[in-house]
Each structure stands twice: as C-alpha cells, then as structure tokens.
Steps between C-alpha positions, in 0.01 A plus 500: 500500500581446869555130440734579215702749710518246792628227258757733349627604848538136598703442180724790587621341821695203343609734214650744749672213685651373172610855403658550841693172474627579151597854585685376814679242290602747236644737756703210646641396158782749471819375673558630849270701719476833670805427716700412187410846354592664831834327526584607135406859573706505825796353320479750213500782757802364686309397814599197697258205494462305823420130419359449845253789461403360148422158653300661777294700250438184296369325808279802602347552151473129423710508180627143569143365515374303199292689240170348604556583868572863416186517284276337756621734775440800272151391397397408860610853613280652231195286569515503884633843587500708175885491535673515161840441649806708575683726252868427535613806315269748675511317840124533558184311441406455139133594561597852620713559181219373273215701645720811517540482123162355394295821581678717250531206258126441491418874473730547196389165349127565526529865377716387206237235413227764508710730288550224244128424472386867502742582214490185302116443492388812316805516271455128405132547422566816298784331299270202421201702396711762309753269347763663276395846598748769592426449869549122465832557343609740768407261781660215319826700467506582873393144590799356319729750681348386824573141419849564365646734765635324810325616825830609662586726205154661532564530877823686448329726244210590723734553800698756300177680380363506857826635647594738212164652415272430797754555778398177666736283697534158328544154638286342769138584584571803726721803503802485735332718761204259515685164482512444877224734596172357653200487274308824454302685234820660378674164472199349321504782243875452448443130462230557233729750325772236459261225405430597143851404370491130606138459396568629145824302466358172630179532308657607165587166353184334628281772360657477150461123496133505613416765240626274220321193644171685540520653161563158331220323702244767457575534127433125463175519704365796300500295179302207642145420376324596826641860478399531135150378592476747783588784264247374240225510769574870552663492850694811587876470427583548861294199608629292207856552615465503877230237554691186419814563285679709760405262780648201318803700384569592862590138580876569472469789748338276762695180432823703539425560867651157591846601373481879529479494885828309562665674200430843649656387830811329374528560125606869529802440723751687280257797483453494877880498546550791260216700675619393843145381588445333834313206338535123514688453172843640616470317827433167329787557258735569793383192686555278198854643445599449865319159521279622788289197449207562736452866382520397132280193553232705685487755218464229238229332703307829520548553130355150442202586719446820307496307177241250625281780643536689171401197298194455718395860458556489124286183463216656705513829304512310164185319590331830572622658176458217253148345486654186344682404822314315777617389840553126538 
C-alpha cells in the first residue's frame, strides 16, 4: 500500500503543475486585466484616471510581462516561499486571504459531508430493503424535493423560519455581538447555533442524490446469486445485507469524495452569498469578476489539490470496502 501511495503522490505533482498552468491560462483569457476593471469602475463613478499612475501600477505588478513570465514568477513564489502572490483588489497577500477563509470553509464542508452520509446511508439501505413501502415512498418524495429545490431558495426559507420562529439572527456564522469578539465558550456556542442552517442547505441536494444512488445499487446487489445463496444457507438477514451487498453498494459514497470536497468549497457559492458566509466561494467569485488573477488562480490551484487528494482517499477507501479491488 505504501508503494501505491508513494506512486500516486508522484503522479500528483505533474498533474498539479498542469492544472495550475491551465487555470492561470483560463484566468488570463478574458480581455483586459485587474487594472482594466479598476479603470472602468473609476470611470463609471466619475473619478479621474491618471495614465501615469496606471503605467506605474502595470510596471509594479508586472502586467506587461509575457504570460509565461507571470506564471513562472507566481509558481516560484509558491514553491520557494509559500507566497501565492498579491491580491490587487484587497491590497494584501493572497495567502492571508485564503487561510482566513479556509478554516470556516473546511469546517462547514466536512460537517456537511458527515451530515450527507449520516442521513443518506440508513435511508438508502431502508429504501432498498423495503422497496415500494410507505416509508420508501415518503423518502422518495422528500428526496425529489431535495433534488428539485435550489439551495438558495431553501436558504431563504430556513433563514425566515430561524428568524421568525426561533428568534435567531440570520446571515453569517455569528450573531452581530460576537462577530468581532475574541473566541470564547460563548462565541463557540453562538457559532454552533448558526451552523445548522448552512449544513442542512449544503447537504440537502447531496443527501437526496446519494439516497437514490444507494437505493438503486443495493437493490441490484440484493438480487444477485451470492445473496440468494447466503439466504438459502440460513444466514441471518442482517448479515446477508450488511456483509457484502452494502459494502459494494457504498462505492458511490466513497468514490464521490474526489468531487465532493472541491464542490463543497466552491460549488455552493450562491448559497454562501445568500447566507453571508465567510467561506472561500464568495471570495473566489469576487476575484474572478474583478480579474484578481493571483487570488483566483490560487483558489483554483487549491481546489485542484483537494480534488487530487480526494481521489486518492476515495481509491484507498474503495480498496478497503470492495474485496474485488487490489492495489497495483
């Protein structure tokens, strides 16, 4: 196993380099740059634009350098000093902006992933074992609602319920009185009290999808000859279901880690904007709109790294779950 992990990590290095090159190229494709967006904003607001100042900023930030020179400077800063560049819009290092958002982003993402698994696993097994029962139809009904209702609509609904019936301040991860306060037990309790809304909203669509996938896969496994043989030999129904069929049907849960991790970070941007969450999604969106290339490129690079790490974890877990898979 160690040899397999070492080989996969080596493969990740050129993959990350290729992803960083492509992401940096994509960010450069739109016409203009950050200064172009800044000039347009200043002109719209009636402010005077000093050409000499614009030329000086181009020289300072290297906007006149060729694409490959800008990319090599950016990558060398990351590799040699852990410097992801300078955010033009925020006028501060990119690394400080990223790490300030990644803590809350990872907490919400991991808790949402746990919520998805905890809810989807027992419901999916029940729906497969008790197909066409009343409970199966009820879970199917709510599952289709979870797939059909956009997350931002669900966010607005839960925000109204929390404010109207629970008396809870909505938006963000803390009440106004704790927003700028230092961390304490009271602030942690307030943080946890606000956390349930984003977890339910972000996990709703993923839970509904995995319930349907697990139900379909487990239903297929339960009709295979090895399960019929196990029943004929008198094994308890619990062992017949849980020994191998559930383990094999769990493959979608585990294989989804590769795309779930980056999706939970960047795929719920609209929901994060509606809830005013201090996560990475809104910051990435703002960087792309303003063409803040180093901030946007660093986020995309981190999402690529999360994808590769997620794929490695999913492959390792699949080998542990499915006896048919062997490390090569």
